[in-house]
Every structure is written in C-alpha cells, then in structure tokens.
C-alpha positions in Angstrom: -68.7 -3.2 10.4 -71.9 -5.1 9.3 -71.7 -4.1 5.8 -68.7 -3.7 3.4 -69.4 -1.5 0.3 -67.1 -2.4 -2.5 -67.7 0.1 -5.4 -65.0 1.6 -7.6 -67.4 5.1 -7.8 -66.7 7.3 -5.4 -69.5 8.7 -5.1 -71.6 5.4 -4.7 -68.9 4.7 -1.7 -69.7 7.6 0.4 -73.5 8.0 -0.1 -73.8 4.4 0.7 -72.1 5.5 3.5 -74.0 7.9 4.2 -77.2 6.4 4.1 -76.6 3.4 5.8 -74.8 5.6 8.9 -77.8 7.6 9.0 -79.9 4.1 10.4 -76.6 3.4 12.7 -75.4 0.7 10.8 -71.5 0.3 10.7 -70.1 0.4 6.8 -66.2 -0.9 5.8 -65.7 0.5 2.5 -63.7 -1.2 -0.5 -62.5 0.8 -3.9 -61.8 -2.7 -5.5 -63.0 -6.3 -5.2 -59.1 -7.0 -4.8 -58.7 -5.2 -1.5 -62.1 -6.4 -0.1 -60.5 -10.0 -0.9 -57.5 -9.5 1.1 -59.4 -7.9 3.8 -60.5 -10.2 7.0 -64.0 -10.6 7.1 -66.1 -10.0 9.5 -66.7 -12.3 12.4 -70.7 -11.0 12.8 -73.4 -10.6 10.8 -72.9 -8.8 8.1 -73.5 -8.2 4.2 -71.6 -6.9 1.3 -72.9 -4.3 -1.3 -71.1 -4.8 -4.6 -71.2 -2.4 -7.4 -69.7 -3.7 -10.6 -66.0 -2.2 -10.2 -63.3 -2.9 -13.1 -61.4 -5.3 -11.2 -64.3 -7.6 -11.0 -64.8 -8.3 -14.5 -62.3 -11.2 -14.7 -63.7 -12.3 -11.0 -66.3 -15.2 -11.4 -68.8 -13.7 -9.4 -70.1 -17.1 -7.8 -66.8 -17.3 -6.6 -66.5 -14.0 -4.9 -70.4 -14.6 -3.6 -69.2 -17.8 -2.0 -66.4 -16.0 -0.4 -68.2 -14.5 2.5 -71.1 -13.0 4.0 -74.7 -12.7 1.6 -73.7 -10.4 -1.5 -76.2 -7.3 -2.8 -75.5 -6.6 -6.4 -75.5 -2.7 -7.5 -77.2 -2.7 -10.9 -77.5 0.5 -12.8 -80.4 -0.5 -14.8 -83.3 -2.9 -15.1 -81.6 -5.9 -17.4 -83.4 -9.4 -16.9 -80.6 -11.4 -18.4 -78.1 -9.5 -15.9 -80.5 -10.0 -13.1 -81.0 -14.1 -13.8 -77.0 -14.6 -14.1 -76.4 -12.8 -10.9 -79.2 -14.6 -8.9 -78.0 -17.8 -10.1 -74.5 -17.2 -8.6 -76.0 -16.8 -5.6 -76.3 -13.1 -5.6 -78.8 -12.3 -2.4 -80.4 -9.6 -3.7 -80.4 -6.5 -6.2 -80.5 -3.1 -6.1 -80.9 -0.4 -8.5 -79.7 2.7 -9.2 -80.0 5.0 -8.6 -81.0 4.2 -5.2 -84.0 3.6 -3.3 -83.3 4.5 0.6 -86.0 2.6 2.0 -85.2 -0.5 -0.2 -81.5 -0.2 0.6 -81.9 -0.7 4.3 -84.7 -3.2 4.3 -82.3 -5.1 1.4 -79.0 -4.5 3.7 -81.4 -5.7 7.2 -82.6 -8.6 5.7 -79.8 -9.6 4.9 -78.0 -9.4 7.4 -80.5 -11.3 9.7 -79.9 -13.9 6.6 -76.1 -14.5 7.8 -76.7 -14.3 11.5 -78.8 -17.5 11.0 -76.8 -19.1 8.4 -73.9 -18.4 11.0 -75.8 -19.9 13.9 -76.8 -22.7 11.5 -73.4 -23.3 11.0 -72.2 -23.2 14.8 -75.2 -26.1 15.3 -73.9 -28.5 12.6 -70.2 -27.9 13.7 -71.3 -28.3 17.1 -73.1 -31.8 16.1 -70.2 -33.0 14.5 -68.0 -32.3 17.4 -70.6 -34.3 19.3 -70.9 -37.0 17.1 -66.8 -37.3 17.2 -67.4 -37.9 20.9 -69.7 -40.9 20.1 -67.5 -44.4 20.8 -68.3 -47.0 17.8 -71.0 -48.6 20.1 -72.9 -45.4 21.1 -72.7 -44.5 17.5 -74.9 -48.2 16.4 -77.1 -47.6 19.5 -78.3 -44.1 18.4 -78.4 -45.3 14.8 -80.7 -48.1 16.0 -82.2 -46.1 18.5 -83.4 -43.0 15.9 -84.8 -46.1 13.5 -87.3 -46.8 16.0 -85.8 -49.6 18.1 -86.6 -50.4 21.7 -83.8 -51.5 24.1 -84.7 -54.8 24.1 -84.3 -54.6 20.3 -81.5 -53.0 20.0 -79.8 -55.5 22.4 -80.7 -58.2 20.5 -79.1 -56.7 17.1 -76.2 -56.0 18.8 -75.8 -59.2 20.8 -75.8 -56.8 24.2 -78.0 -57.2 27.1 -80.7 -54.9 27.4 -79.1 -52.6 30.6 -75.8 -51.9 28.4 -78.2 -50.8 25.9 -79.6 -48.4 28.1 -76.4 -47.1 29.7 -74.7 -46.6 26.3 -78.3 -44.9 25.3 -77.7 -42.6 28.3 -73.9 -41.7 27.4 -75.7 -40.5 23.5 -78.4 -38.6 24.9 -75.8 -36.6 27.3 -72.9 -36.7 24.8 -75.5 -35.3 22.2 -77.0 -32.8 24.7 -80.7 -34.3 23.8 -83.5 -34.7 26.2 -85.8 -36.6 24.1 -86.0 -39.0 21.3 -86.9 -36.2 18.9 -84.0 -34.1 19.7 -81.9 -37.3 19.2 -83.2 -37.7 15.6 -83.0 -33.8 14.7 -79.3 -33.6 15.9 -78.6 -37.0 13.5 -80.7 -34.8 10.6 -78.7 -32.4 10.9 -76.0 -34.2 10.4 -76.9 -36.5 8.0 -76.6 -39.9 9.8 -78.7 -42.3 8.4 -81.1 -44.5 11.1 -80.8 -48.3 11.3 -83.7 -50.1 11.1 -82.7 -54.0 11.4 -83.8 -54.2 14.7 -87.5 -54.1 13.7 -87.0 -57.7 12.7 -86.0 -58.5 15.9 -88.9 -57.7 18.3 -89.4 -61.5 19.6 -85.7 -62.0 19.8 -84.3 -61.6 23.8 -80.9 -59.9 24.6 -77.7 -61.5 24.8 -75.1 -60.6 27.3 -71.5 -59.4 25.7 
C-alpha cells in the first residue's frame, strides 16, 4: 500500500482510491487520523494524503508529518496563510479540491520517490554507523588523521607507532568502512559527521616510532 489516504469524507476517500487504483497505485484508506496513527507504518516507499478530518484539530500537523512518510495535504481552497503553515510544518506538497487527476498522480509519484531516496539515505547512514562501531579506537584515530590529509608517515609520527602498523590499521579501516579509495572514506566520514584530524600536517619531517 504505497499511499495511505486519511479523510473523514467517504466521497473523497473513494475518489482518491479510484484515481490511484486506475494508475496501478495501491491505497489504504482511513476515516480518522487516530486510526492511521495506530496502524503499522508501511515498510516500503509510500506517502500519506491527509484531508482535514475532525480528529486532526487537536493533532499538531508537524507531529503528524514526523510520524512517517511524506504528507500531501488536501485543501478545500486556495489559502496562502494555511499553505505557508503547512509547508513550515513539513508537508511535502499541497493538493487542492476539486482534485486534478494529473496533478495528483504526479505529486504522489514524486512523494513516493522522495520517500524511497530518504529511506535509502537512512539505510546508508545506519550502515555507516554500524561500520564505525566496528572500528577500534586506534583504527578510528588512523581514519581521522587519514581523512585530514595525512600520509602514513605523518600518521605514524602523531600516534607514535611505526609506518607499517599504520598501513595495517589503514587497510582494516578501508575494509570495515567498505571504502575502495580515500574519497570513499572521506564520504563515509562526512555521512556520520566524523571530523578529520589535521594534527599530522605539523609532523611532515618526523619519523614514526614503533609502539
């Protein structure tokens, strides 16, 4: 069910179901926001079409948006102030009634594609987190110095270890981080907000010391 329709209007629910089904897009309909909230969230890329239903009056729109997939908000008429509030709350797009079928399908597909890319990004970040957790303290030190632009000899000087040991640590870092080159390693670090350590640049003329 890539699209969840939340509306207190039976006619709106059925019209959306009809239009989306005609395009081969699966739907799940909910009469109230409360019934949607307690329903398990889809584990595939999806979006929510939210109508102004009675029980959303006490529900903060931003909180609703943060619960799951991108939200397309149905609006009965053009209202600039309401539109601004909705966008600030994080609504992905606005749909005005009466519905324009072409606009509806374009907006829904765009929202689903956005959700797919967001999910993929989250998976990448989670993967990076797991890989970072596999690094030892020494390997993490080597990585931070390496992405800071240090050569193996400079890393060795800063950490007080021999260059061969640095090379060994660096190979394990590359393997654990699933990086094929320095640029990959830098991107991995950026995704997790790991800051480079530039201390080694002050040790260009130093030689490493064996642990």
